[in-house]
Backbone as a chain_set.jsonl record, in Angstrom:
{"seq": "MSHLARTRRLLDHAEPPPARSALDAGMVSAQPVHGHHDGRQPIPRTQDGVAEAVPPVQRMEFYREMGEADDTTIGGVLKRWWLRAELYRDPEGDRIHAVVQAGTSASAVLRRPGAQ", "coords": {"N": [[-44.733, -56.08, 6.329], [-44.286, -53.243, 4.422], [-42.001, -52.317, 1.741], [-41.708, -49.481, 2.179], [-42.151, -48.876, 4.874], [-40.395, -50.232, 6.157], [-38.159, -48.939, 5.357], [-38.504, -46.58, 6.282], [-38.588, -47.366, 9.13], [-35.776, -48.079, 9.264], [-34.528, -45.656, 9.092], [-35.509, -44.265, 11.228], [-33.998, -45.112, 13.183], [-31.363, -44.845, 12.535], [-27.905, -43.836, 12.666], [-27.323, -40.392, 13.122], [-26.15, -38.274, 10.303], [-22.571, -37.638, 10.252], [-21.049, -34.544, 11.241], [-20.622, -31.937, 8.985], [-17.715, -30.862, 7.372], [-15.779, -27.826, 7.326], [-14.481, -28.102, 4.805], [-16.396, -29.962, 3.336], [-18.712, -28.361, 3.182], [-17.931, -26.163, 1.702], [-16.565, -24.055, 2.521], [-14.003, -23.289, 2.506], [-11.163, -21.628, 1.891], [-8.265, -20.845, -0.705], [-6.857, -18.949, 0.023], [-3.874, -17.789, 1.891], [-3.282, -18.101, 5.647], [-1.829, -16.299, 6.708], [-0.18, -12.991, 6.543], [2.41, -11.035, 5.171], [5.435, -10.392, 6.903], [5.258, -7.581, 7.517], [2.649, -7.422, 7.929], [1.467, -6.847, 5.467], [-0.794, -8.383, 2.968], [-0.056, -11.289, 0.892], [0.485, -11.157, -2.503], [-1.661, -12.79, -4.744], [-1.256, -15.491, -6.095], [-1.797, -15.725, -8.858], [-2.596, -15.269, -12.365], [-3.979, -12.623, -12.807], [-3.815, -11.482, -10.487], [-0.914, -11.362, -10.149], [-0.492, -9.634, -12.661], [-1.766, -7.277, -11.855], [-0.154, -6.819, -9.667], [2.386, -5.765, -10.784], [4.507, -3.432, -11.842], [3.164, -0.818, -13.85], [4.795, -0.373, -16.369], [6.006, -2.825, -16.721], [4.001, -4.743, -17.229], [3.187, -5.344, -19.877], [5.174, -6.94, -20.674], [5.233, -9.118, -18.864], [2.646, -10.382, -19.689], [3.135, -10.845, -22.088], [5.207, -13.026, -21.909], [3.646, -14.802, -20.487], [2.104, -15.461, -22.665], [3.455, -16.661, -24.342], [4.377, -19.057, -22.931], [4.342, -22.656, -22.718], [2.49, -25.471, -21.466], [4.462, -26.765, -19.908], [5.831, -24.815, -19.131], [4.666, -22.537, -18.062], [3.878, -22.29, -15.157], [6.456, -21.781, -14.054], [6.985, -19.337, -15.338], [4.794, -17.917, -14.286], [5.474, -17.953, -11.778], [7.913, -16.877, -11.246], [7.552, -14.049, -12.167], [5.802, -13.61, -10.058], [7.488, -13.667, -7.806], [9.027, -11.491, -8.797], [7.069, -9.192, -8.582], [6.459, -9.266, -5.974], [9.011, -8.182, -4.915], [9.076, -6.01, -6.081], [7.188, -4.46, -4.561], [8.254, -4.563, -2.168], [9.857, -2.479, 0.206], [12.762, -2.742, 0.61], [13.325, -3.406, -1.842], [14.823, -2.473, -4.19], [17.609, -2.261, -2.942], [17.875, -5.028, -2.3], [17.664, -6.252, -4.867], [19.909, -4.985, -5.995], [21.863, -6.355, -4.53], [21.693, -9.161, -5.242], [22.089, -9.227, -7.845], [24.785, -8.462, -7.621], [25.748, -11.089, -6.695], [25.376, -12.285, -4.441], [23.553, -14.9, -2.876], [19.926, -15.028, -3.13], [18.22, -16.119, -1.099], [19.941, -15.662, 1.006], [20.004, -13.037, 1.04], [17.121, -12.557, 1.428], [16.649, -13.228, 3.903], [15.499, -12.397, 6.817], [16.345, -10.381, 9.596], [17.084, -12.075, 12.9], [14.858, -14.097, 11.961], [14.418, -17.443, 11.848]], "CA": [[-44.251, -54.868, 6.486], [-44.056, -52.86, 3.022], [-40.663, -51.687, 1.835], [-41.473, -48.05, 2.474], [-42.419, -48.92, 5.998], [-39.016, -50.716, 6.462], [-37.051, -48.054, 5.006], [-38.584, -45.556, 7.558], [-38.068, -47.875, 10.213], [-34.526, -48.004, 9.345], [-34.181, -44.492, 8.984], [-35.571, -43.816, 12.445], [-32.956, -45.899, 14.043], [-29.91, -44.804, 11.856], [-27.109, -42.944, 13.171], [-27.16, -39.032, 12.368], [-24.801, -38.219, 9.795], [-21.471, -36.862, 10.679], [-21.13, -32.987, 11.01], [-19.954, -31.192, 7.834], [-16.574, -30.04, 7.793], [-15.538, -26.631, 6.487], [-14.378, -28.461, 3.504], [-17.723, -30.497, 2.628], [-19.484, -27.094, 3.338], [-17.506, -25.249, 0.772], [-16.074, -22.717, 3.142], [-12.434, -23.31, 2.559], [-10.418, -20.669, 0.906], [-7.05, -21.187, -0.686], [-5.937, -17.673, 0.467], [-3.123, -17.904, 3.193], [-3.944, -17.687, 6.89], [-1.101, -15.223, 7.496], [0.559, -12.172, 5.416], [3.676, -10.73, 5.188], [6.137, -9.823, 8.461], [4.802, -6.407, 7.729], [1.242, -7.294, 7.982], [0.525, -6.967, 4.177], [-1.484, -9.865, 2.49], [0.645, -11.588, -0.184], [-0.04, -10.914, -3.714], [-2.125, -13.57, -5.224], [-0.277, -16.178, -7.216], [-2.825, -15.81, -10.418], [-2.16, -14.19, -13.689], [-4.395, -11.595, -13.007], [-2.949, -11.001, -9.161], [0.449, -10.922, -10.59], [-0.47, -8.631, -13.297], [-2.293, -6.375, -11.23], [0.976, -6.104, -8.751], [3.468, -5.32, -11.348], [4.342, -2.117, -12.242], [2.408, -0.93, -15.42], [5.814, -0.818, -17.503], [6.3, -4.405, -16.737], [2.955, -5.501, -17.462], [2.922, -6.178, -21.082], [6.003, -8.077, -20.796], [4.58, -10.425, -18.25], [1.659, -11.019, -20.761], [3.972, -11.699, -23.546], [5.916, -14.158, -21.459], [2.634, -15.664, -20.184], [1.311, -16.031, -23.59], [4.357, -17.613, -25.233], [4.556, -20.133, -21.93], [3.581, -23.761, -22.845], [2.03, -26.025, -20.462], [5.522, -27.291, -19.175], [6.836, -23.699, -18.51], [3.798, -21.596, -17.502], [4.199, -22.442, -13.769], [7.686, -21.056, -13.781], [6.9, -18.038, -15.45], [4.043, -17.376, -13.224], [6.201, -18.243, -10.422], [9.292, -15.83, -11.471], [6.783, -12.721, -12.222], [5.04, -13.197, -8.723], [8.55, -13.171, -7.064], [9.301, -9.863, -9.167], [6.109, -8.457, -7.997], [6.682, -9.079, -4.391], [10.268, -7.593, -4.802], [8.857, -4.639, -6.439], [6.655, -3.673, -3.596], [9.387, -4.464, -0.828], [10.577, -1.26, 0.59], [14.124, -2.481, 0.315], [13.331, -4.017, -3.418], [16.04, -1.963, -4.94], [18.761, -2.847, -2.311], [17.799, -6.53, -2.667], [17.999, -6.659, -6.435], [21.473, -4.851, -6.348], [22.746, -7.123, -3.903], [21.461, -10.37, -5.758], [22.731, -8.936, -9.16], [26.095, -8.637, -7.342], [26.32, -12.188, -6.636], [24.737, -12.826, -3.317], [22.064, -15.746, -3.021], [18.581, -14.387, -3.034], [17.912, -16.66, 0.045], [20.626, -15.107, 1.994], [19.617, -11.646, 1.117], [15.761, -12.266, 1.823], [16.358, -13.876, 5.483], [15.076, -11.291, 7.957], [17.076, -10.612, 10.764], [16.025, -12.818, 13.706], [14.238, -15.177, 11.394], [15.135, -18.916, 11.738]], "C": [[-43.925, -54.646, 5.011], [-42.544, -52.357, 3.259], [-40.571, -50.248, 2.29], [-41.487, -48.289, 3.969], [-41.165, -49.542, 6.652], [-37.964, -49.84, 6.427], [-37.345, -46.88, 6.056], [-38.388, -46.06, 8.892], [-36.437, -47.958, 10.499], [-33.75, -46.461, 9.719], [-34.169, -43.747, 10.296], [-34.714, -44.463, 13.208], [-31.369, -45.721, 13.467], [-29.268, -43.795, 12.666], [-27.403, -41.471, 12.53], [-25.838, -38.995, 11.641], [-23.718, -37.245, 10.629], [-21.643, -35.393, 10.243], [-20.426, -32.912, 9.745], [-18.82, -30.626, 8.116], [-16.717, -28.853, 7.128], [-15.583, -27.081, 5.04], [-15.441, -28.817, 2.693], [-18.521, -29.276, 2.618], [-19.083, -25.956, 2.16], [-17.083, -23.923, 1.098], [-14.823, -22.69, 3.394], [-11.744, -22.605, 1.56], [-8.908, -21.205, 0.743], [-6.26, -19.954, -0.037], [-5.261, -18.019, 1.971], [-3.406, -17.379, 4.426], [-3.196, -16.475, 7.314], [-0.634, -14.581, 6.134], [1.94, -12.212, 5.715], [4.226, -10.362, 6.851], [5.823, -8.641, 8.42], [3.39, -6.188, 7.742], [0.385, -7.131, 6.768], [0.202, -8.354, 3.683], [-0.435, -9.876, 1.207], [-0.043, -11.48, -1.424], [-0.308, -12.289, -4.249], [-1.429, -14.379, -6.357], [-1.297, -16.786, -8.386], [-2.065, -14.928, -11.077], [-2.667, -13.056, -13.201], [-3.972, -11.086, -11.404], [-1.674, -10.431, -9.352], [0.379, -9.558, -11.616], [-0.99, -7.241, -12.861], [-1.093, -5.493, -10.277], [2.035, -5.55, -9.443], [3.468, -4.209, -11.682], [3.776, -2.012, -13.872], [3.339, -0.903, -16.522], [6.299, -1.971, -17.801], [5.327, -5.379, -17.348], [2.89, -6.174, -18.725], [3.755, -7.361, -21.361], [5.811, -9.466, -20.158], [3.408, -11.107, -18.983], [2.206, -11.615, -21.752], [4.644, -12.809, -22.728], [4.865, -15.402, -21.012], [2.074, -16.387, -21.302], [2.137, -16.88, -24.461], [4.591, -18.864, -24.275], [3.888, -21.292, -22.889], [3.108, -24.133, -21.5], [3.085, -26.671, -19.508], [6.063, -25.921, -18.429], [6.155, -22.489, -17.799], [3.927, -21.496, -15.929], [5.363, -21.425, -13.306], [7.461, -19.589, -14.167], [6.172, -16.88, -14.588], [4.812, -17.057, -12.061], [7.533, -16.724, -10.281], [8.729, -14.543, -11.562], [6.163, -12.646, -10.509], [6.254, -12.779, -7.659], [8.841, -11.705, -7.248], [8.222, -9.086, -8.588], [6.369, -8.158, -6.586], [8.014, -8.251, -3.989], [9.96, -6.291, -5.034], [8.262, -3.765, -5.482], [7.325, -3.569, -2.193], [9.864, -3.062, -0.864], [12.032, -1.25, 0.341], [14.461, -3.447, -0.682], [14.525, -3.659, -3.926], [17.251, -2.461, -4.374], [18.736, -4.281, -2.436], [18.071, -6.895, -4.075], [19.367, -6.301, -6.726], [22.287, -5.982, -5.803], [22.748, -8.642, -4.511], [22.414, -10.147, -7.166], [24.285, -8.997, -9.005], [26.654, -9.686, -7.035], [25.738, -13.044, -5.336], [23.558, -13.569, -3.464], [21.115, -15.233, -2.781], [18.044, -15.119, -1.512], [18.729, -16.022, 1.049], [20.215, -13.725, 2.137], [17.96, -11.358, 1.718], [15.496, -12.752, 3.227], [16.356, -12.739, 6.202], [15.812, -11.677, 8.987], [16.344, -11.248, 12.011], [15.112, -14.039, 13.419], [15.104, -16.618, 11.368], [15.278, -19.543, 10.334]], "O": [[-43.406, -55.54, 4.342], [-41.98, -52.084, 4.319], [-39.513, -49.805, 2.738], [-40.511, -47.705, 4.439], [-40.997, -49.249, 7.836], [-37.014, -49.855, 7.21], [-36.404, -46.31, 6.608], [-38.043, -45.285, 9.784], [-35.916, -47.919, 11.614], [-32.745, -46.243, 10.394], [-33.325, -42.912, 10.62], [-34.922, -44.088, 14.361], [-30.398, -46.346, 13.893], [-29.926, -42.97, 13.3], [-27.735, -41.465, 11.345], [-24.763, -39.444, 12.04], [-23.998, -36.35, 11.427], [-22.201, -35.031, 9.207], [-19.646, -33.815, 9.443], [-18.776, -29.866, 9.084], [-17.673, -28.711, 6.365], [-16.392, -26.671, 4.208], [-15.625, -28.3, 1.591], [-19.216, -29.319, 1.603], [-19.838, -25.049, 1.81], [-17.136, -22.925, 0.38], [-14.407, -22.135, 4.412], [-11.757, -23.007, 0.397], [-8.324, -21.821, 1.635], [-5.103, -20.081, 0.364], [-5.892, -18.405, 2.956], [-3.79, -16.209, 4.453], [-3.687, -15.679, 8.114], [-0.611, -15.128, 5.031], [2.552, -13.095, 6.317], [3.467, -10.117, 7.789], [6.071, -8.177, 9.533], [2.885, -5.073, 7.609], [-0.844, -7.194, 6.733], [0.88, -9.337, 3.98], [-0.045, -8.866, 0.621], [-1.248, -11.73, -1.401], [0.656, -13.054, -4.281], [-1.104, -13.859, -7.424], [-1.496, -17.962, -8.693], [-1.218, -14.121, -10.694], [-1.789, -12.204, -13.066], [-3.824, -9.864, -11.414], [-1.303, -9.343, -8.912], [1.086, -8.573, -11.401], [-0.666, -6.21, -13.449], [-0.976, -4.28, -10.108], [2.736, -4.782, -8.784], [2.355, -3.734, -11.904], [3.909, -2.824, -14.787], [2.944, -1.32, -17.611], [6.9, -2.251, -18.838], [5.604, -6.473, -17.84], [2.6, -7.368, -18.801], [3.44, -8.39, -21.959], [6.083, -10.568, -20.634], [3.239, -12.321, -18.87], [1.879, -12.695, -22.244], [4.377, -13.848, -23.331], [5.11, -16.604, -21.122], [1.64, -17.536, -21.222], [1.639, -17.709, -25.223], [5.052, -19.831, -24.881], [3.031, -20.984, -23.717], [3.228, -23.39, -20.526], [2.71, -27.094, -18.414], [6.622, -25.947, -17.332], [6.755, -21.643, -17.136], [4.11, -20.347, -15.525], [5.267, -20.532, -12.464], [7.736, -18.696, -13.365], [6.481, -15.729, -14.278], [4.756, -15.979, -11.469], [7.788, -15.925, -9.38], [9.42, -13.698, -10.994], [6.15, -11.578, -9.896], [6.144, -11.854, -6.854], [8.913, -10.863, -6.353], [8.652, -8.108, -7.978], [6.477, -7.029, -6.106], [8.099, -7.715, -2.884], [10.454, -5.408, -4.334], [8.576, -2.578, -5.402], [7.055, -2.752, -1.312], [10.238, -2.544, -1.916], [12.629, -0.238, -0.027], [15.452, -4.177, -0.646], [15.341, -4.556, -4.131], [18.013, -3.077, -5.119], [19.829, -4.759, -2.739], [18.739, -7.898, -4.325], [20.052, -6.981, -7.49], [23.214, -6.503, -6.424], [23.744, -9.333, -4.295], [23.356, -10.895, -7.432], [25.02, -9.425, -9.895], [27.883, -9.699, -6.981], [25.687, -14.273, -5.299], [22.592, -13.099, -4.064], [21.347, -14.617, -1.741], [17.363, -14.358, -0.824], [18.128, -15.805, 2.101], [20.074, -13.237, 3.259], [17.593, -10.326, 2.28], [14.368, -12.728, 3.72], [17.378, -12.056, 6.158], [16.009, -12.835, 9.356], [15.149, -11.015, 12.189], [14.684, -14.814, 14.274], [16.243, -16.759, 10.924], [15.808, -20.645, 10.201]]}, "num_chains": 1, "name": "protein.A"}
């Protein structure tokens, strides 16, 4: 039996390949499955997403800090500005900012009533 005939015979009796997962098929997204408590989608945690979300008067400061950051600090800069952007668009943002500036911990302020 030739090599080609043996290969065909093996393939004819081989198990079918396992089903492709969504990850294998390239259909997985890094986007969160859920949004905010009020139904809005969170701001993307990317430089472009944050830049678009911060008020225009803050945008140049954001870009300046990102530009000055090195590989050990850039993640912290992005996270800090992302949190600011989320706070800016929160209807209670001014109140939250004032309470945190007065010394209350941010986690205590941001806890929603009824949340665990």
